[in-house]
Wavefront OBJ file of the C-alpha trace (Angstrom):
o trace
v 0.123 0.052 -0.037
v 1.388 3.110 -1.183
v 0.077 5.508 1.683
v -1.925 4.975 4.824
v -3.673 8.096 6.367
v -4.692 8.503 9.688
v -7.384 11.742 9.783
v -8.488 13.371 12.802
v -11.815 14.024 11.789
v -14.529 12.619 9.100
v -14.513 15.177 6.589
v -11.337 15.614 7.036
v -10.668 11.708 5.853
v -12.672 12.182 2.828
v -10.659 15.411 2.083
v -8.071 13.910 1.479
v -9.213 10.381 0.080
v -10.692 12.439 -2.488
v -7.502 14.083 -3.452
v -5.522 10.549 -3.360
v -8.129 9.385 -5.627
v -7.752 12.733 -8.173
v -3.988 12.096 -8.140
v -5.050 8.315 -9.468
v -4.554 5.919 -6.168
v -7.810 3.755 -5.818
v -8.406 4.637 -1.946
v -10.766 3.834 0.600
v -11.587 5.412 3.534
v -12.079 3.043 7.152
v -14.418 4.621 9.799
v -13.266 2.798 12.395
v -10.230 1.277 14.002
v -10.477 -2.530 13.132
v -12.084 -1.958 10.075
v -10.020 -3.011 7.879
v -11.598 -6.700 8.231
v -14.510 -5.371 6.589
v -12.762 -4.330 3.344
v -13.922 -6.673 0.370
v -11.109 -9.349 -0.372
v -11.222 -8.740 -4.194
v -10.757 -5.263 -3.465
v -7.289 -3.742 -4.366
v -6.244 -0.235 -2.976
v -3.485 1.796 -3.076
v -4.503 3.889 0.081
v -6.514 3.482 3.210
v -7.493 6.376 5.501
v -8.684 5.973 8.764
v -11.198 8.401 9.926
v -10.812 9.156 13.595
v -12.440 11.656 15.658
v -9.546 12.872 17.695
v -9.470 16.565 17.012
v -10.785 18.189 20.387
v -11.073 15.216 22.439
v -8.844 14.935 25.420
v -5.626 14.313 24.207
v -4.283 11.182 25.688
v -7.258 9.739 24.352
v -6.407 10.870 20.902
v -2.933 9.699 21.022
v -4.379 6.260 21.829
v -6.540 6.288 19.459
v -4.319 7.488 16.592
v -1.402 4.824 17.454
v -4.262 1.963 17.484
v -4.957 3.426 13.747
v -1.272 3.548 12.798
v -1.018 -0.359 13.747
v -4.088 -0.986 11.781
v -1.566 0.936 8.848
v 0.966 -0.923 9.577
v -0.339 -4.349 9.233
v -1.646 -3.552 6.264
v 1.901 -2.760 5.058
v 1.751 1.034 3.915
v 5.026 2.144 2.731
v 4.261 5.776 4.644
v 1.967 7.262 6.865
v 0.532 10.954 6.441
v -1.213 12.420 9.682
v -3.963 14.541 8.247
v -5.506 17.590 10.174
v -7.557 20.966 8.573
v -5.635 22.597 6.506
v -6.323 25.954 9.294
v -4.833 23.551 11.865
v -7.988 23.420 13.881
v -6.528 22.620 17.008
v -6.982 23.612 20.993
v -4.160 25.157 22.520
v -3.610 21.886 24.654
v -3.689 19.921 21.404
v -3.954 17.747 19.501
v -1.878 18.225 16.919
v 1.561 18.277 18.849
v 1.011 15.474 20.789
v -0.280 13.312 17.817
v 2.508 14.200 15.806
v 5.260 13.067 18.865
v 3.371 9.680 19.450
v 3.264 9.159 15.618
v 7.169 10.157 15.276
v 7.951 7.936 18.483
v 6.226 5.024 17.134
v 7.926 5.166 14.006
v 11.071 5.643 15.343
v 11.804 8.863 13.704
v 13.334 12.089 14.734
v 11.656 14.811 12.460
v 8.516 15.297 10.311
v 7.046 17.975 8.083
v 3.876 20.190 9.197
v 2.413 21.178 5.687
v -1.227 22.247 6.552
v -1.315 24.617 3.069
v -3.930 23.913 0.547
v -3.566 26.754 -2.162
v -6.589 25.924 -4.143
v -9.130 26.424 -1.177
v -7.083 29.463 -0.434
v -5.052 28.350 2.206
v -1.447 28.923 2.127
v 1.589 29.474 4.033
v 4.212 32.466 4.059
v 6.928 32.992 6.109
v 5.646 30.024 8.470
v 2.280 32.181 9.027
v -1.155 30.568 7.781
v -3.245 32.902 5.679
v -7.082 32.014 4.585
v -8.418 33.689 1.705
v -5.437 36.135 2.067
v -5.762 37.147 5.510
v -4.265 35.543 8.633
v -5.505 32.786 10.203
v -6.183 34.483 13.461
v -8.201 37.416 11.545
v -10.662 34.798 9.793
v -13.528 33.474 10.530
v -11.641 30.550 12.366
v -11.056 33.044 15.486
v -14.812 32.354 15.496
v -14.991 28.601 15.742
v -17.391 27.050 18.268
v -14.855 24.555 19.580
v -11.152 25.689 18.086
v -10.917 28.933 17.860
v -7.549 30.117 16.569
v -5.890 33.181 17.660
v -2.418 32.439 16.207
v -1.300 31.979 12.841
v 2.411 31.621 13.421
v 2.589 27.972 12.746
v 5.835 27.062 14.282
v 4.538 29.189 17.641
v 1.681 26.887 17.301
v 3.300 23.394 16.668
v 6.061 24.389 19.468
v 3.121 25.056 21.945
v 1.509 21.716 21.939
v 5.067 19.605 20.842
v 7.949 18.564 22.536
v 10.310 19.748 20.436
v 11.562 23.325 17.945
v 9.959 23.766 14.610
v 11.590 25.638 11.775
v 10.258 27.606 8.320
v 11.580 27.032 5.373
v 10.921 29.976 3.522
v 9.474 29.815 -0.107
v 12.704 31.207 -1.732
v 14.252 27.714 -1.089
v 11.039 26.056 -2.032
v 11.101 27.880 -5.127
v 14.828 26.146 -5.855
v 12.885 22.708 -5.832
v 12.558 19.477 -4.300
v 16.209 18.695 -3.814
v 16.470 22.141 -1.957
v 13.247 21.260 0.147
v 14.781 17.883 0.743
v 18.367 19.426 1.863
v 16.707 21.780 4.223
v 14.890 19.180 5.612
v 17.917 17.114 6.757
v 20.194 19.959 7.710
v 16.960 20.844 10.146
v 16.713 17.276 11.527
v 20.700 17.185 12.586
v 20.259 20.816 13.859
v 17.439 18.624 15.973
v 14.545 20.711 14.708
v 11.581 18.287 15.355
v 8.808 19.971 12.999
v 9.806 21.561 9.869
v 7.194 23.707 8.378
v 7.828 24.535 4.625
v 6.083 27.984 2.867
v 3.209 26.609 0.528
v 1.760 29.067 -1.909
v 0.470 27.408 -5.041
v 0.041 24.118 -6.341
v 3.721 24.073 -8.095
v 4.666 24.328 -4.335
v 2.881 20.969 -3.302
v 4.745 19.006 -6.107
v 7.640 20.417 -4.852
v 7.241 19.753 -1.312
v 5.376 16.154 -2.345
v 8.453 15.099 -4.167
v 10.287 16.411 -1.429
v 9.181 14.206 1.088
v 7.369 11.189 -0.714
v 10.368 8.744 1.174
v 9.752 10.628 4.705
v 8.447 7.651 7.324
v 6.052 10.333 8.211
v 4.324 13.472 7.421
v 1.549 16.013 8.892
v -0.475 18.489 7.079
v -3.606 18.896 4.934
v -4.563 17.038 1.891
v -2.757 19.395 -0.074
v 0.457 17.359 0.908
v -1.047 13.801 0.781
v -2.033 15.213 -3.539
v 1.283 16.126 -3.946
v 2.938 12.995 -2.821
v 0.207 10.916 -4.752
v 1.234 13.096 -7.795
v 5.043 12.363 -6.860
v 4.312 8.260 -6.626
v 2.116 8.092 -9.626
v 3.564 10.696 -12.238
v -0.333 10.763 -13.448
v -2.253 14.344 -14.186
v -4.681 15.020 -11.922
v -7.358 15.987 -14.511
v -7.208 12.495 -16.113
v -7.311 10.779 -12.873
v -10.770 12.921 -11.807
v -12.029 11.975 -15.429
v -11.491 8.077 -14.892
v -12.602 8.361 -11.548
v -16.089 9.587 -12.460
v -16.206 7.272 -15.949
v -16.688 4.820 -13.383
v -18.594 5.727 -10.635
v -22.491 4.908 -10.532
v -25.091 6.170 -7.816
v -26.789 4.346 -5.850
v -31.099 4.734 -6.643
v -33.129 6.324 -4.137
v -33.698 9.670 -2.087
v -31.026 12.162 -0.535
v -31.297 14.465 2.356
v -29.254 17.534 3.499
v -28.152 17.748 6.740
v -25.560 20.608 7.973
v -24.404 21.241 11.629
v -21.053 23.205 10.657
v -21.194 27.065 11.548
v -18.547 27.904 9.708
v -18.775 31.475 7.122
v -19.232 29.235 4.114
v -21.377 26.729 5.218
v -23.967 29.698 6.925
v -23.556 31.317 3.129
v -24.302 27.837 1.582
v -27.241 27.055 3.552
v -28.528 31.022 3.114
v -28.460 30.075 -1.020
v -29.662 26.459 -0.706
v -32.781 27.683 1.093
v -33.881 29.982 -1.627
v -33.869 26.940 -4.070
v -35.233 23.848 -2.095
v -37.143 22.732 1.049
v -35.167 23.628 4.582
v -35.803 23.435 7.774
v -34.090 25.307 10.893
v -33.409 22.898 14.227
v -35.466 24.331 16.857
v -33.001 23.911 19.686
v -35.456 23.924 22.692
v -37.394 20.689 21.163
v -34.110 19.110 20.511
v -33.292 19.061 23.854
v -36.763 18.821 25.118
v -38.937 16.960 22.607
v -36.446 15.139 20.499
v -38.556 11.898 19.514
v -41.234 13.474 18.701
v -39.294 16.302 16.802
v -37.322 13.621 14.865
v -40.896 12.008 13.938
v -41.896 14.986 12.727
v -39.245 16.176 10.621
v -38.512 12.751 9.335
v -42.169 12.369 7.714
v -41.137 16.179 6.181
v -38.340 14.418 4.618
v -39.843 12.012 2.957
v -42.892 13.676 1.831
v -40.377 15.903 -0.465
v -40.069 13.683 -4.343
v -37.272 11.825 -4.542
v -36.647 13.799 -7.744
v -36.272 17.205 -6.473
v -33.599 18.758 -4.579
v -33.179 17.091 -1.566
v -34.628 19.028 1.845
v -31.906 20.752 4.218
v -32.303 20.080 7.941
v -29.781 22.594 9.602
v -28.370 23.765 12.667
v -25.937 26.212 11.361
v -26.242 29.873 12.646
v -24.196 33.131 12.282
v -21.499 33.151 15.351
v -23.150 36.042 17.743
v -26.515 33.688 17.539
v -24.454 30.757 18.016
v -22.749 32.276 21.020
v -25.886 33.274 22.283
v -27.392 29.586 22.225
v -24.251 28.540 24.266
v -24.371 30.845 26.752
v -28.343 29.929 27.214
v -27.856 26.303 27.054
v -24.215 25.378 27.569
v -22.067 24.763 24.643
v -20.606 21.063 25.544
v -24.421 20.126 25.965
v -25.720 21.948 22.803
v -23.091 20.521 20.668
v -24.018 16.910 21.675
v -27.335 17.693 21.764
v -27.398 18.521 18.040
v -25.041 15.827 16.874
v -26.814 13.211 18.663
v -29.603 14.493 16.888
v -28.851 14.516 13.558
v -27.376 10.841 13.965
v -30.596 9.869 15.535
v -32.219 11.371 12.386
v -30.005 10.268 9.924
v -30.023 6.513 11.149
v -34.285 6.573 10.982
v -33.919 8.378 7.533
v -31.885 5.329 6.524
v -34.193 3.219 7.469
v -37.151 4.505 5.792
v -35.475 4.423 2.184
v -33.358 7.395 2.369
v -29.757 6.170 0.324
v -28.022 9.694 -0.444
v -26.876 11.725 2.451
v -24.774 15.338 2.350
v -23.456 16.437 5.299
v -21.570 20.057 6.586
v -19.491 20.157 9.409
v -16.855 17.804 10.988
v -18.404 16.529 14.251
v -21.768 16.555 12.219
v -20.191 14.294 9.320
v -18.731 12.091 12.011
v -21.979 11.671 14.476
v -24.160 10.738 11.380
v -21.314 8.313 9.978
v -21.107 6.310 12.759
v -24.788 6.366 13.150
v -25.156 4.969 10.153
v -22.688 1.917 10.780
v -20.561 2.430 7.720
v -17.337 1.025 8.571
v -15.714 2.467 5.591
v -15.908 4.029 2.291
v -14.831 3.526 -1.401
v -13.931 7.290 -2.757
v -15.276 8.700 -6.135
v -15.172 11.982 -8.188
v -14.437 15.634 -6.047
v -18.014 17.295 -6.125
v -15.233 20.148 -5.273
v -11.970 20.263 -4.107
v -11.303 18.473 -0.726
v -14.976 17.207 -0.912
v -15.803 13.643 -2.838
v -18.652 11.555 -3.128
v -17.885 8.306 -1.370
v -19.598 5.114 -1.400
v -20.319 2.587 1.990
v -17.896 -0.646 1.083
v -21.633 -2.819 1.399
v -22.710 -0.458 -1.637
v -25.575 0.516 -0.388
v -25.299 4.684 0.849
v -23.670 7.389 -0.953
v -22.139 9.737 1.499
v -20.490 13.280 0.787
v -18.922 14.718 3.931
v -17.984 18.690 3.899
v -15.289 20.414 5.687
v -17.203 23.802 7.170
v -15.421 25.884 4.764
v -15.074 24.312 1.842
v -17.111 24.601 -1.393
v -18.620 27.430 -2.956
v -22.264 28.806 -2.570
v -23.591 26.764 -4.601
v -22.182 23.091 -3.321
v -25.177 21.420 -1.872
v -27.176 21.655 -5.674
v -24.235 21.390 -7.143
v -23.580 17.772 -5.354
v -27.282 16.844 -6.457
v -26.133 17.812 -10.282
v -22.874 15.483 -9.864
v -25.487 12.857 -8.740
v -27.833 13.319 -11.988
v -24.512 14.026 -14.664
v -23.623 10.092 -13.066
v -26.020 8.127 -12.163
l 1 2 3 4 5 6 7 8 9 10 11 12 13 14 15 16 17 18 19 20 21 22 23 24 25 26 27 28 29 30 31 32 33 34 35 36 37 38 39 40 41 42 43 44 45 46 47 48 49 50 51 52 53 54 55 56 57 58 59 60 61 62 63 64 65 66 67 68 69 70 71 72 73 74 75 76 77 78 79 80 81 82 83 84 85 86 87 88 89 90 91 92 93 94 95 96 97 98 99 100 101 102 103 104 105 106 107 108 109 110 111 112 113 114 115 116 117 118 119 120 121 122 123 124 125 126 127 128 129 130 131 132 133 134 135 136 137 138 139 140 141 142 143 144 145 146 147 148 149 150 151 152 153 154 155 156 157 158 159 160 161 162 163 164 165 166 167 168 169 170 171 172 173 174 175 176 177 178 179 180 181 182 183 184 185 186 187 188 189 190 191 192 193 194 195 196 197 198 199 200 201 202 203 204 205 206 207 208 209 210 211 212 213 214 215 216 217 218 219 220 221 222 223 224 225 226 227 228 229 230 231 232 233 234 235 236 237 238 239 240 241 242 243 244 245 246 247 248 249 250 251 252 253 254 255 256 257 258 259 260 261 262 263 264 265 266 267 268 269 270 271 272 273 274 275 276 277 278 279 280 281 282 283 284 285 286 287 288 289 290 291 292 293 294 295 296 297 298 299 300 301 302 303 304 305 306 307 308 309 310 311 312 313 314 315 316 317 318 319 320 321 322 323 324 325 326 327 328 329 330 331 332 333 334 335 336 337 338 339 340 341 342 343 344 345 346 347 348 349 350 351 352 353 354 355 356 357 358 359 360 361 362 363 364 365 366 367 368 369 370 371 372 373 374 375 376 377 378 379 380 381 382 383 384 385 386 387 388 389 390 391 392 393 394 395 396 397 398 399 400 401 402 403 404 405 406 407 408 409 410 411 412 413 414 415 416 417 418 419 420 421 422 423 424 425 426 427
């Protein structure tokens, strides 16, 4: 197996899986440690992505689950390991990116790794070691309002050193511009100096190709889906566009009706929800009923979803709200209790909808995606064509469900509708 990926949330897992497919690697996503045994014996794969839910859990648990995933990938003879986290470096001040990276380095008996969150196609770039989102520093972007992992610093070296047990060094774009050999030499020079984390500048897709070439033989690389794409391209030497066409040509969607579930509070998802409400049936979650009348409320929403003709645009159920409204709800109900209640509600609603014939789920938000996927008891996905950069269609390995899991800020304003156009095009 060419690449084994440990992803810290479900949308991040499908994000990188889609990029691996676009670079020419046949890829399967597994949704729980140990689910490798669920792979069909005749399914030949080049890459396996294990999706965890470790981004914001307690540090020791995140490390333990990540090491368990590493052992599974080692049992599958993965040639190299990629620890995948969000291109906006979502993490609390206490972790979990640094501690997990340290644990994986030690388990692999390696002394240094690269930290490459940049994803230029989605406007996540790194310059002088600072992370930018849509041209502004991370701490000035919408991520400063994230309800679980608010990002208040843009300096990746400072963020990494605060979490990890080593020093970090930037590789400036001038070095990256000189090519893979220069980056390779910079990495080994830093490692010889005792530097544990190398943070290269990443301004465009050409930089990702350079970094993929430079880092393809490292036992461990960490970062976003962009570096996975760069390494996969270095391994396959295929043109991404041709691989995308091949993936789309062989992809066939399941029949049945669909639903859109949105739990993300990101700026982009707010815009996507606003747009989709103007063209499709939509219902906002009523938080008091979620907390006090969940069973009857789920039945009401389920019946509403099932009344929509299957040939129409899928109905949307959303908990997406603006930052100030979210803060007000958190003050009133408690942030943790509110998050658990909404995730659990979406999970139970998805399970009931599946029992009533829904076979296609479009889900926005990392935590929501994890809860829904677990509730649907999907052990793994085969990864198909991308709807938008970082968001592929996937199919459960049993062939019964098509699922698109969207990270909060990914896709354009028409994403929910575009995903269903893809269904029509390829069905």
